MARKE-960117 format. One record per residue (C-alpha): y, x, z; residue number from 1. Coordinates in nm, 2 decimals, always signed. Last residue first. Layout:
REM MARKE-960117
<r><yy>Y</yy><xx>X</xx><zz>Z</zz><nr>NUM</nr></r>
...
***
This chain:
REM MARKE-960117
<r><yy>-1.67</yy><xx>+0.04</xx><zz>-1.94</zz><nr>271</nr></r>
<r><yy>-1.41</yy><xx>-0.04</xx><zz>-1.62</zz><nr>270</nr></r>
<r><yy>-1.18</yy><xx>+0.11</xx><zz>-1.76</zz><nr>269</nr></r>
<r><yy>-1.20</yy><xx>-0.06</xx><zz>-1.98</zz><nr>268</nr></r>
<r><yy>-1.14</yy><xx>-0.41</xx><zz>-1.82</zz><nr>267</nr></r>
<r><yy>-0.84</yy><xx>-0.29</xx><zz>-1.69</zz><nr>266</nr></r>
<r><yy>-0.65</yy><xx>-0.42</xx><zz>-1.95</zz><nr>265</nr></r>
<r><yy>-0.81</yy><xx>-0.77</xx><zz>-1.97</zz><nr>264</nr></r>
<r><yy>-0.73</yy><xx>-0.87</xx><zz>-1.58</zz><nr>263</nr></r>
<r><yy>-0.40</yy><xx>-0.78</xx><zz>-1.72</zz><nr>262</nr></r>
<r><yy>-0.41</yy><xx>-1.05</xx><zz>-1.96</zz><nr>261</nr></r>
<r><yy>-0.61</yy><xx>-1.27</xx><zz>-1.77</zz><nr>260</nr></r>
<r><yy>-0.33</yy><xx>-1.32</xx><zz>-1.44</zz><nr>259</nr></r>
<r><yy>-0.38</yy><xx>-1.18</xx><zz>-1.14</zz><nr>258</nr></r>
<r><yy>-0.45</yy><xx>-1.47</xx><zz>-0.95</zz><nr>257</nr></r>
<r><yy>-0.78</yy><xx>-1.49</xx><zz>-0.80</zz><nr>256</nr></r>
<r><yy>-1.20</yy><xx>-1.48</xx><zz>-0.92</zz><nr>255</nr></r>
<r><yy>-1.10</yy><xx>-1.29</xx><zz>-1.14</zz><nr>254</nr></r>
<r><yy>-0.97</yy><xx>-1.06</xx><zz>-1.00</zz><nr>253</nr></r>
<r><yy>-1.28</yy><xx>-1.02</xx><zz>-0.72</zz><nr>252</nr></r>
<r><yy>-1.51</yy><xx>-0.97</xx><zz>-0.98</zz><nr>251</nr></r>
<r><yy>-1.31</yy><xx>-0.65</xx><zz>-1.15</zz><nr>250</nr></r>
<r><yy>-1.42</yy><xx>-0.54</xx><zz>-0.76</zz><nr>249</nr></r>
<r><yy>-1.74</yy><xx>-0.62</xx><zz>-0.79</zz><nr>248</nr></r>
<r><yy>-1.78</yy><xx>-0.34</xx><zz>-1.12</zz><nr>247</nr></r>
<r><yy>-1.59</yy><xx>-0.08</xx><zz>-0.98</zz><nr>246</nr></r>
<r><yy>-1.72</yy><xx>-0.13</xx><zz>-0.59</zz><nr>245</nr></r>
<r><yy>-2.05</yy><xx>-0.07</xx><zz>-0.76</zz><nr>244</nr></r>
<r><yy>-1.90</yy><xx>+0.25</xx><zz>-1.04</zz><nr>243</nr></r>
<r><yy>-1.78</yy><xx>+0.39</xx><zz>-0.65</zz><nr>242</nr></r>
<r><yy>-1.47</yy><xx>+0.55</xx><zz>-0.55</zz><nr>241</nr></r>
<r><yy>-1.28</yy><xx>+0.67</xx><zz>-0.83</zz><nr>240</nr></r>
<r><yy>-1.41</yy><xx>+0.37</xx><zz>-1.02</zz><nr>239</nr></r>
<r><yy>-1.11</yy><xx>+0.25</xx><zz>-1.22</zz><nr>238</nr></r>
<r><yy>-1.15</yy><xx>-0.07</xx><zz>-1.03</zz><nr>237</nr></r>
<r><yy>-1.22</yy><xx>+0.06</xx><zz>-0.69</zz><nr>236</nr></r>
<r><yy>-0.96</yy><xx>+0.32</xx><zz>-0.67</zz><nr>235</nr></r>
<r><yy>-0.68</yy><xx>+0.07</xx><zz>-0.77</zz><nr>234</nr></r>
<r><yy>-0.75</yy><xx>-0.10</xx><zz>-0.41</zz><nr>233</nr></r>
<r><yy>-0.72</yy><xx>-0.42</xx><zz>-0.41</zz><nr>232</nr></r>
<r><yy>-0.48</yy><xx>-0.67</xx><zz>-0.31</zz><nr>231</nr></r>
<r><yy>-0.30</yy><xx>-1.02</xx><zz>-0.11</zz><nr>230</nr></r>
<r><yy>-0.56</yy><xx>-1.02</xx><zz>+0.15</zz><nr>229</nr></r>
<r><yy>-0.60</yy><xx>-1.39</xx><zz>+0.27</zz><nr>228</nr></r>
<r><yy>-0.91</yy><xx>-1.33</xx><zz>+0.37</zz><nr>227</nr></r>
<r><yy>-1.13</yy><xx>-1.37</xx><zz>+0.22</zz><nr>226</nr></r>
<r><yy>-1.01</yy><xx>-1.11</xx><zz>+0.03</zz><nr>225</nr></r>
<r><yy>-1.04</yy><xx>-0.89</xx><zz>+0.29</zz><nr>224</nr></r>
<r><yy>-1.36</yy><xx>-0.95</xx><zz>+0.36</zz><nr>223</nr></r>
<r><yy>-1.48</yy><xx>-0.84</xx><zz>+0.00</zz><nr>222</nr></r>
<r><yy>-1.22</yy><xx>-0.53</xx><zz>+0.01</zz><nr>221</nr></r>
<r><yy>-1.48</yy><xx>-0.42</xx><zz>+0.30</zz><nr>220</nr></r>
<r><yy>-1.52</yy><xx>-0.06</xx><zz>+0.27</zz><nr>219</nr></r>
<r><yy>-1.25</yy><xx>+0.10</xx><zz>+0.05</zz><nr>218</nr></r>
<r><yy>-0.97</yy><xx>-0.08</xx><zz>+0.15</zz><nr>217</nr></r>
<r><yy>-1.16</yy><xx>-0.14</xx><zz>+0.56</zz><nr>216</nr></r>
<r><yy>-1.12</yy><xx>+0.26</xx><zz>+0.57</zz><nr>215</nr></r>
<r><yy>-1.31</yy><xx>+0.28</xx><zz>+0.83</zz><nr>214</nr></r>
<r><yy>-1.25</yy><xx>+0.57</xx><zz>+1.06</zz><nr>213</nr></r>
<r><yy>-1.51</yy><xx>+0.64</xx><zz>+1.39</zz><nr>212</nr></r>
<r><yy>-1.49</yy><xx>+0.50</xx><zz>+1.73</zz><nr>211</nr></r>
<r><yy>-1.43</yy><xx>+0.16</xx><zz>+1.57</zz><nr>210</nr></r>
<r><yy>-1.81</yy><xx>+0.33</xx><zz>+1.40</zz><nr>209</nr></r>
<r><yy>-2.03</yy><xx>+0.25</xx><zz>+1.80</zz><nr>208</nr></r>
<r><yy>-1.82</yy><xx>-0.04</xx><zz>+1.97</zz><nr>207</nr></r>
<r><yy>-1.85</yy><xx>-0.26</xx><zz>+1.64</zz><nr>206</nr></r>
<r><yy>-2.25</yy><xx>-0.11</xx><zz>+1.59</zz><nr>205</nr></r>
<r><yy>-2.34</yy><xx>-0.17</xx><zz>+2.01</zz><nr>204</nr></r>
<r><yy>-2.23</yy><xx>-0.55</xx><zz>+1.93</zz><nr>203</nr></r>
<r><yy>-2.34</yy><xx>-0.63</xx><zz>+1.65</zz><nr>202</nr></r>
<r><yy>-2.70</yy><xx>-0.52</xx><zz>+1.75</zz><nr>201</nr></r>
<r><yy>-2.63</yy><xx>-0.75</xx><zz>+2.04</zz><nr>200</nr></r>
<r><yy>-2.56</yy><xx>-1.03</xx><zz>+1.79</zz><nr>199</nr></r>
<r><yy>-2.79</yy><xx>-1.01</xx><zz>+1.49</zz><nr>198</nr></r>
<r><yy>-2.74</yy><xx>-0.71</xx><zz>+1.24</zz><nr>197</nr></r>
<r><yy>-2.77</yy><xx>-0.93</xx><zz>+0.87</zz><nr>196</nr></r>
<r><yy>-2.54</yy><xx>-0.73</xx><zz>+0.66</zz><nr>195</nr></r>
<r><yy>-2.21</yy><xx>-0.97</xx><zz>+0.65</zz><nr>194</nr></r>
<r><yy>-2.23</yy><xx>-0.94</xx><zz>+1.03</zz><nr>193</nr></r>
<r><yy>-2.13</yy><xx>-0.58</xx><zz>+0.98</zz><nr>192</nr></r>
<r><yy>-1.81</yy><xx>-0.68</xx><zz>+0.78</zz><nr>191</nr></r>
<r><yy>-1.73</yy><xx>-0.96</xx><zz>+0.99</zz><nr>190</nr></r>
<r><yy>-1.77</yy><xx>-0.73</xx><zz>+1.35</zz><nr>189</nr></r>
<r><yy>-1.57</yy><xx>-0.38</xx><zz>+1.10</zz><nr>188</nr></r>
<r><yy>-1.27</yy><xx>-0.70</xx><zz>+0.99</zz><nr>187</nr></r>
<r><yy>-1.10</yy><xx>-0.83</xx><zz>+1.36</zz><nr>186</nr></r>
<r><yy>-1.13</yy><xx>-0.42</xx><zz>+1.47</zz><nr>185</nr></r>
<r><yy>-0.95</yy><xx>-0.29</xx><zz>+1.08</zz><nr>184</nr></r>
<r><yy>-0.63</yy><xx>-0.53</xx><zz>+1.14</zz><nr>183</nr></r>
<r><yy>-0.54</yy><xx>-0.77</xx><zz>+0.82</zz><nr>182</nr></r>
<r><yy>-0.17</yy><xx>-0.75</xx><zz>+0.92</zz><nr>181</nr></r>
<r><yy>-0.11</yy><xx>-0.41</xx><zz>+1.04</zz><nr>180</nr></r>
<r><yy>+0.11</yy><xx>-0.42</xx><zz>+1.34</zz><nr>179</nr></r>
<r><yy>+0.36</yy><xx>-0.17</xx><zz>+1.46</zz><nr>178</nr></r>
<r><yy>+0.62</yy><xx>-0.13</xx><zz>+1.77</zz><nr>177</nr></r>
<r><yy>+0.94</yy><xx>+0.11</xx><zz>+1.80</zz><nr>176</nr></r>
<r><yy>+0.89</yy><xx>+0.33</xx><zz>+2.11</zz><nr>175</nr></r>
<r><yy>+1.04</yy><xx>+0.67</xx><zz>+1.91</zz><nr>174</nr></r>
<r><yy>+0.66</yy><xx>+0.70</xx><zz>+2.02</zz><nr>173</nr></r>
<r><yy>+0.58</yy><xx>+0.46</xx><zz>+1.77</zz><nr>172</nr></r>
<r><yy>+0.80</yy><xx>+0.56</xx><zz>+1.51</zz><nr>171</nr></r>
<r><yy>+0.71</yy><xx>+0.94</xx><zz>+1.51</zz><nr>170</nr></r>
<r><yy>+0.32</yy><xx>+0.80</xx><zz>+1.54</zz><nr>169</nr></r>
<r><yy>+0.34</yy><xx>+0.57</xx><zz>+1.25</zz><nr>168</nr></r>
<r><yy>+0.49</yy><xx>+0.85</xx><zz>+1.06</zz><nr>167</nr></r>
<r><yy>+0.23</yy><xx>+1.10</xx><zz>+1.07</zz><nr>166</nr></r>
<r><yy>-0.05</yy><xx>+0.91</xx><zz>+1.02</zz><nr>165</nr></r>
<r><yy>+0.08</yy><xx>+0.90</xx><zz>+0.65</zz><nr>164</nr></r>
<r><yy>+0.31</yy><xx>+1.26</xx><zz>+0.70</zz><nr>163</nr></r>
<r><yy>+0.14</yy><xx>+1.46</xx><zz>+0.82</zz><nr>162</nr></r>
<r><yy>-0.31</yy><xx>+1.42</xx><zz>+0.81</zz><nr>161</nr></r>
<r><yy>-0.25</yy><xx>+1.17</xx><zz>+0.49</zz><nr>160</nr></r>
<r><yy>+0.02</yy><xx>+1.49</xx><zz>+0.32</zz><nr>159</nr></r>
<r><yy>-0.26</yy><xx>+1.72</xx><zz>+0.38</zz><nr>158</nr></r>
<r><yy>-0.54</yy><xx>+1.52</xx><zz>+0.33</zz><nr>157</nr></r>
<r><yy>-0.32</yy><xx>+1.46</xx><zz>-0.05</zz><nr>156</nr></r>
<r><yy>-0.31</yy><xx>+1.84</xx><zz>-0.11</zz><nr>155</nr></r>
<r><yy>+0.02</yy><xx>+1.90</xx><zz>-0.30</zz><nr>154</nr></r>
<r><yy>+0.24</yy><xx>+1.91</xx><zz>-0.05</zz><nr>153</nr></r>
<r><yy>+0.65</yy><xx>+1.87</xx><zz>-0.06</zz><nr>152</nr></r>
<r><yy>+0.75</yy><xx>+1.88</xx><zz>+0.22</zz><nr>151</nr></r>
<r><yy>+0.92</yy><xx>+1.60</xx><zz>+0.44</zz><nr>150</nr></r>
<r><yy>+1.12</yy><xx>+1.65</xx><zz>+0.73</zz><nr>149</nr></r>
<r><yy>+1.39</yy><xx>+1.52</xx><zz>+0.56</zz><nr>148</nr></r>
<r><yy>+1.24</yy><xx>+1.12</xx><zz>+0.56</zz><nr>147</nr></r>
<r><yy>+1.12</yy><xx>+1.22</xx><zz>+0.96</zz><nr>146</nr></r>
<r><yy>+1.44</yy><xx>+1.22</xx><zz>+1.07</zz><nr>145</nr></r>
<r><yy>+1.61</yy><xx>+0.97</xx><zz>+0.91</zz><nr>144</nr></r>
<r><yy>+1.37</yy><xx>+0.75</xx><zz>+1.07</zz><nr>143</nr></r>
<r><yy>+1.47</yy><xx>+0.88</xx><zz>+1.35</zz><nr>142</nr></r>
<r><yy>+1.77</yy><xx>+0.82</xx><zz>+1.33</zz><nr>141</nr></r>
<r><yy>+1.77</yy><xx>+0.51</xx><zz>+1.37</zz><nr>140</nr></r>
<r><yy>+1.91</yy><xx>+0.23</xx><zz>+1.13</zz><nr>139</nr></r>
<r><yy>+1.62</yy><xx>+0.18</xx><zz>+0.93</zz><nr>138</nr></r>
<r><yy>+1.37</yy><xx>+0.14</xx><zz>+1.29</zz><nr>137</nr></r>
<r><yy>+1.58</yy><xx>-0.11</xx><zz>+1.37</zz><nr>136</nr></r>
<r><yy>+1.65</yy><xx>-0.31</xx><zz>+1.02</zz><nr>135</nr></r>
<r><yy>+1.27</yy><xx>-0.34</xx><zz>+0.95</zz><nr>134</nr></r>
<r><yy>+1.05</yy><xx>-0.16</xx><zz>+0.76</zz><nr>133</nr></r>
<r><yy>+0.82</yy><xx>-0.31</xx><zz>+0.59</zz><nr>132</nr></r>
<r><yy>+0.50</yy><xx>-0.04</xx><zz>+0.43</zz><nr>131</nr></r>
<r><yy>+0.26</yy><xx>-0.14</xx><zz>+0.16</zz><nr>130</nr></r>
<r><yy>+0.02</yy><xx>+0.11</xx><zz>+0.11</zz><nr>129</nr></r>
<r><yy>+0.08</yy><xx>+0.33</xx><zz>+0.39</zz><nr>128</nr></r>
<r><yy>-0.21</yy><xx>+0.30</xx><zz>+0.58</zz><nr>127</nr></r>
<r><yy>-0.05</yy><xx>+0.17</xx><zz>+0.91</zz><nr>126</nr></r>
<r><yy>-0.23</yy><xx>+0.44</xx><zz>+1.19</zz><nr>125</nr></r>
<r><yy>-0.44</yy><xx>+0.50</xx><zz>+1.44</zz><nr>124</nr></r>
<r><yy>-0.50</yy><xx>+0.87</xx><zz>+1.42</zz><nr>123</nr></r>
<r><yy>-0.71</yy><xx>+1.14</xx><zz>+1.23</zz><nr>122</nr></r>
<r><yy>-0.86</yy><xx>+0.88</xx><zz>+1.07</zz><nr>121</nr></r>
<r><yy>-0.82</yy><xx>+0.54</xx><zz>+1.31</zz><nr>120</nr></r>
<r><yy>-0.61</yy><xx>+0.37</xx><zz>+1.00</zz><nr>119</nr></r>
<r><yy>-0.45</yy><xx>+0.08</xx><zz>+0.93</zz><nr>118</nr></r>
<r><yy>-0.42</yy><xx>-0.21</xx><zz>+0.68</zz><nr>117</nr></r>
<r><yy>-0.20</yy><xx>-0.43</xx><zz>+0.59</zz><nr>116</nr></r>
<r><yy>+0.21</yy><xx>-0.23</xx><zz>+0.72</zz><nr>115</nr></r>
<r><yy>+0.41</yy><xx>-0.34</xx><zz>+0.96</zz><nr>114</nr></r>
<r><yy>+0.76</yy><xx>-0.23</xx><zz>+1.08</zz><nr>113</nr></r>
<r><yy>+0.95</yy><xx>-0.38</xx><zz>+1.39</zz><nr>112</nr></r>
<r><yy>+0.77</yy><xx>-0.55</xx><zz>+1.54</zz><nr>111</nr></r>
<r><yy>+0.68</yy><xx>-0.94</xx><zz>+1.69</zz><nr>110</nr></r>
<r><yy>+0.69</yy><xx>-1.18</xx><zz>+1.38</zz><nr>109</nr></r>
<r><yy>+0.38</yy><xx>-0.91</xx><zz>+1.16</zz><nr>108</nr></r>
<r><yy>+0.03</yy><xx>-1.07</xx><zz>+1.33</zz><nr>107</nr></r>
<r><yy>+0.17</yy><xx>-1.48</xx><zz>+1.36</zz><nr>106</nr></r>
<r><yy>+0.16</yy><xx>-1.43</xx><zz>+0.94</zz><nr>105</nr></r>
<r><yy>+0.48</yy><xx>-1.54</xx><zz>+0.78</zz><nr>104</nr></r>
<r><yy>+0.63</yy><xx>-1.27</xx><zz>+0.68</zz><nr>103</nr></r>
<r><yy>+0.30</yy><xx>-1.23</xx><zz>+0.45</zz><nr>102</nr></r>
<r><yy>+0.31</yy><xx>-1.60</xx><zz>+0.25</zz><nr>101</nr></r>
<r><yy>+0.53</yy><xx>-1.48</xx><zz>+0.05</zz><nr>100</nr></r>
<r><yy>+0.27</yy><xx>-1.27</xx><zz>-0.11</zz><nr>99</nr></r>
<r><yy>+0.12</yy><xx>-1.51</xx><zz>-0.37</zz><nr>98</nr></r>
<r><yy>-0.18</yy><xx>-1.44</xx><zz>-0.41</zz><nr>97</nr></r>
<r><yy>-0.43</yy><xx>-1.17</xx><zz>-0.61</zz><nr>96</nr></r>
<r><yy>-0.08</yy><xx>-0.93</xx><zz>-0.58</zz><nr>95</nr></r>
<r><yy>-0.24</yy><xx>-0.71</xx><zz>-0.77</zz><nr>94</nr></r>
<r><yy>-0.35</yy><xx>-0.40</xx><zz>-0.77</zz><nr>93</nr></r>
<r><yy>-0.33</yy><xx>-0.13</xx><zz>-0.53</zz><nr>92</nr></r>
<r><yy>-0.26</yy><xx>+0.31</xx><zz>-0.59</zz><nr>91</nr></r>
<r><yy>+0.05</yy><xx>+0.23</xx><zz>-0.76</zz><nr>90</nr></r>
<r><yy>+0.27</yy><xx>+0.23</xx><zz>-0.42</zz><nr>89</nr></r>
<r><yy>+0.46</yy><xx>+0.08</xx><zz>-0.21</zz><nr>88</nr></r>
<r><yy>+0.79</yy><xx>+0.18</xx><zz>+0.05</zz><nr>87</nr></r>
<r><yy>+0.94</yy><xx>-0.17</xx><zz>+0.18</zz><nr>86</nr></r>
<r><yy>+1.28</yy><xx>-0.19</xx><zz>+0.25</zz><nr>85</nr></r>
<r><yy>+1.39</yy><xx>-0.49</xx><zz>+0.49</zz><nr>84</nr></r>
<r><yy>+1.78</yy><xx>-0.61</xx><zz>+0.69</zz><nr>83</nr></r>
<r><yy>+1.93</yy><xx>-0.33</xx><zz>+0.43</zz><nr>82</nr></r>
<r><yy>+2.28</yy><xx>-0.24</xx><zz>+0.47</zz><nr>81</nr></r>
<r><yy>+2.29</yy><xx>+0.11</xx><zz>+0.73</zz><nr>80</nr></r>
<r><yy>+2.03</yy><xx>+0.19</xx><zz>+0.47</zz><nr>79</nr></r>
<r><yy>+2.22</yy><xx>+0.39</xx><zz>+0.19</zz><nr>78</nr></r>
<r><yy>+2.01</yy><xx>+0.55</xx><zz>-0.05</zz><nr>77</nr></r>
<r><yy>+2.03</yy><xx>+0.96</xx><zz>-0.20</zz><nr>76</nr></r>
<r><yy>+1.76</yy><xx>+1.12</xx><zz>-0.03</zz><nr>75</nr></r>
<r><yy>+1.56</yy><xx>+0.73</xx><zz>-0.03</zz><nr>74</nr></r>
<r><yy>+1.48</yy><xx>+0.79</xx><zz>-0.25</zz><nr>73</nr></r>
<r><yy>+1.33</yy><xx>+1.14</xx><zz>-0.34</zz><nr>72</nr></r>
<r><yy>+1.16</yy><xx>+1.04</xx><zz>-0.01</zz><nr>71</nr></r>
<r><yy>+0.95</yy><xx>+0.80</xx><zz>-0.10</zz><nr>70</nr></r>
<r><yy>+0.84</yy><xx>+1.00</xx><zz>-0.41</zz><nr>69</nr></r>
<r><yy>+0.76</yy><xx>+1.30</xx><zz>-0.23</zz><nr>68</nr></r>
<r><yy>+0.57</yy><xx>+1.13</xx><zz>+0.06</zz><nr>67</nr></r>
<r><yy>+0.39</yy><xx>+0.90</xx><zz>-0.32</zz><nr>66</nr></r>
<r><yy>+0.25</yy><xx>+1.26</xx><zz>-0.39</zz><nr>65</nr></r>
<r><yy>+0.49</yy><xx>+1.55</xx><zz>-0.32</zz><nr>64</nr></r>
<r><yy>+0.45</yy><xx>+1.74</xx><zz>-0.62</zz><nr>63</nr></r>
<r><yy>+0.41</yy><xx>+1.60</xx><zz>-0.96</zz><nr>62</nr></r>
<r><yy>+0.83</yy><xx>+1.67</xx><zz>-1.11</zz><nr>61</nr></r>
<r><yy>+1.00</yy><xx>+1.37</xx><zz>-1.09</zz><nr>60</nr></r>
<r><yy>+1.12</yy><xx>+1.00</xx><zz>-1.28</zz><nr>59</nr></r>
<r><yy>+1.36</yy><xx>+0.84</xx><zz>-1.17</zz><nr>58</nr></r>
<r><yy>+1.39</yy><xx>+0.42</xx><zz>-1.26</zz><nr>57</nr></r>
<r><yy>+1.65</yy><xx>+0.23</xx><zz>-1.05</zz><nr>56</nr></r>
<r><yy>+1.77</yy><xx>-0.15</xx><zz>-1.03</zz><nr>55</nr></r>
<r><yy>+1.46</yy><xx>-0.22</xx><zz>-1.16</zz><nr>54</nr></r>
<r><yy>+1.35</yy><xx>-0.51</xx><zz>-1.46</zz><nr>53</nr></r>
<r><yy>+1.58</yy><xx>-0.37</xx><zz>-1.78</zz><nr>52</nr></r>
<r><yy>+1.52</yy><xx>+0.01</xx><zz>-1.68</zz><nr>51</nr></r>
<r><yy>+1.16</yy><xx>-0.07</xx><zz>-1.66</zz><nr>50</nr></r>
<r><yy>+1.18</yy><xx>-0.14</xx><zz>-2.00</zz><nr>49</nr></r>
<r><yy>+1.36</yy><xx>+0.17</xx><zz>-2.15</zz><nr>48</nr></r>
<r><yy>+1.19</yy><xx>+0.39</xx><zz>-1.92</zz><nr>47</nr></r>
<r><yy>+0.85</yy><xx>+0.23</xx><zz>-2.06</zz><nr>46</nr></r>
<r><yy>+1.01</yy><xx>+0.26</xx><zz>-2.45</zz><nr>45</nr></r>
<r><yy>+1.05</yy><xx>+0.66</xx><zz>-2.37</zz><nr>44</nr></r>
<r><yy>+0.70</yy><xx>+0.70</xx><zz>-2.25</zz><nr>43</nr></r>
<r><yy>+0.56</yy><xx>+0.80</xx><zz>-1.90</zz><nr>42</nr></r>
<r><yy>+0.58</yy><xx>+1.14</xx><zz>-1.77</zz><nr>41</nr></r>
<r><yy>+0.44</yy><xx>+1.01</xx><zz>-1.46</zz><nr>40</nr></r>
<r><yy>+0.57</yy><xx>+1.15</xx><zz>-1.09</zz><nr>39</nr></r>
<r><yy>+0.74</yy><xx>+0.80</xx><zz>-1.10</zz><nr>38</nr></r>
<r><yy>+0.99</yy><xx>+0.69</xx><zz>-0.88</zz><nr>37</nr></r>
<r><yy>+1.09</yy><xx>+0.29</xx><zz>-0.92</zz><nr>36</nr></r>
<r><yy>+1.34</yy><xx>+0.15</xx><zz>-0.69</zz><nr>35</nr></r>
<r><yy>+1.31</yy><xx>-0.24</xx><zz>-0.68</zz><nr>34</nr></r>
<r><yy>+1.57</yy><xx>-0.49</xx><zz>-0.60</zz><nr>33</nr></r>
<r><yy>+1.36</yy><xx>-0.75</xx><zz>-0.36</zz><nr>32</nr></r>
<r><yy>+1.37</yy><xx>-1.17</xx><zz>-0.37</zz><nr>31</nr></r>
<r><yy>+1.12</yy><xx>-1.24</xx><zz>-0.38</zz><nr>30</nr></r>
<r><yy>+1.03</yy><xx>-1.26</xx><zz>-0.74</zz><nr>29</nr></r>
<r><yy>+1.16</yy><xx>-0.86</xx><zz>-0.76</zz><nr>28</nr></r>
<r><yy>+0.85</yy><xx>-0.79</xx><zz>-0.57</zz><nr>27</nr></r>
<r><yy>+0.66</yy><xx>-0.99</xx><zz>-0.82</zz><nr>26</nr></r>
<r><yy>+0.77</yy><xx>-0.87</xx><zz>-1.11</zz><nr>25</nr></r>
<r><yy>+0.65</yy><xx>-0.50</xx><zz>-0.97</zz><nr>24</nr></r>
<r><yy>+0.38</yy><xx>-0.63</xx><zz>-0.87</zz><nr>23</nr></r>
<r><yy>+0.33</yy><xx>-0.75</xx><zz>-1.27</zz><nr>22</nr></r>
<r><yy>+0.51</yy><xx>-0.37</xx><zz>-1.42</zz><nr>21</nr></r>
<r><yy>+0.20</yy><xx>-0.22</xx><zz>-1.18</zz><nr>20</nr></r>
<r><yy>-0.08</yy><xx>-0.48</xx><zz>-1.33</zz><nr>19</nr></r>
<r><yy>+0.03</yy><xx>-0.36</xx><zz>-1.69</zz><nr>18</nr></r>
<r><yy>-0.04</yy><xx>+0.01</xx><zz>-1.68</zz><nr>17</nr></r>
<r><yy>+0.29</yy><xx>+0.22</xx><zz>-1.73</zz><nr>16</nr></r>
<r><yy>+0.19</yy><xx>+0.43</xx><zz>-2.04</zz><nr>15</nr></r>
<r><yy>+0.26</yy><xx>+0.86</xx><zz>-2.02</zz><nr>14</nr></r>
<r><yy>-0.14</yy><xx>+0.82</xx><zz>-1.92</zz><nr>13</nr></r>
<r><yy>-0.29</yy><xx>+1.02</xx><zz>-1.57</zz><nr>12</nr></r>
<r><yy>-0.08</yy><xx>+0.75</xx><zz>-1.35</zz><nr>11</nr></r>
<r><yy>+0.16</yy><xx>+0.78</xx><zz>-1.09</zz><nr>10</nr></r>
<r><yy>+0.40</yy><xx>+0.52</xx><zz>-0.92</zz><nr>9</nr></r>
<r><yy>+0.57</yy><xx>+0.51</xx><zz>-0.64</zz><nr>8</nr></r>
<r><yy>+0.78</yy><xx>+0.19</xx><zz>-0.57</zz><nr>7</nr></r>
<r><yy>+1.05</yy><xx>+0.19</xx><zz>-0.34</zz><nr>6</nr></r>
<r><yy>+1.11</yy><xx>-0.22</xx><zz>-0.28</zz><nr>5</nr></r>
<r><yy>+1.46</yy><xx>-0.29</xx><zz>-0.11</zz><nr>4</nr></r>
<r><yy>+1.63</yy><xx>-0.62</xx><zz>+0.08</zz><nr>3</nr></r>
<r><yy>+1.87</yy><xx>-0.78</xx><zz>+0.16</zz><nr>2</nr></r>
<r><yy>+1.90</yy><xx>-1.11</xx><zz>+0.32</zz><nr>1</nr></r>
***
C-alpha cells in the first residue's frame, strides 16, 4: 500500500517542537511517506533534521493556514498512484497510543474518507486536523478541483467556513461516504452523564445540544481519550483554550504513552 502524509506545521518559535517530530516518526512507522510543510521560519538545523526524516520539507509564507499548506504541497504531487493520503497538522499532540488500530476500527471500514472527530458548526463535517482519503477520492477530479479553488485566506474562521466545513460537504455531494472514528453523537451522552445529569434531563439535553456546535476535542477531551482517541489538542496544553483545561490535559498526557522527554518539553508551556 502506498501512503502519503502531508503535515502542516506552524509555531511562533523557529524551533520545531519535539512532539511534532514524534508525530512524524509515528507516521513513518505506519508506512507513510511524509511531506512536511511549514508556515514558520524554522532554523536551518531543524530543516536539516527534518530532511533526514521526511521525503519533502517545504517552508512558505504564512498565509492560508493548514489548507494553504496542504494546497501548496498537493500542487506538486501526483496522487494517481496513492492508496491513501493523510492530511494532518501541528494543532494536535500525540499520538498518545498506537495509531495503527484506527485503521481496523469498524467505523472506517466502509467509507471513502474519514477523520477522528466531527462537528456541527456551519454544517456537519469532519474536523481537519487528521483526515484520511482513500483511492476513490484521490482519483476523482472533484478532489483536485477543490484544491485548485483554495484561496490564501488569513482569517481562521473564513478557512473553517470555506474549507474545513466545505471539503466534507463537497465530497459528500460528489457521492463519497465519510465517517468519524469518534462521532460527537456518541461522545455527547457521556459528556452529560459525567456531569450528573439524570436520565430524563440527559435525553432532553442531548436533543437540545446536538442542535448546537459542540467541539468535543475542546469540551470533552477526557472522554475522547477514554474511548481511544490518540491525540489531545495543543490549544488545551498551551492555555490557548483554558488554563484549567491545560493542567488537566497535561495530566492526561502523563497517563498515556507519550515519551517522558516530550512531556518534559511541553510542561514549561503551562507556567
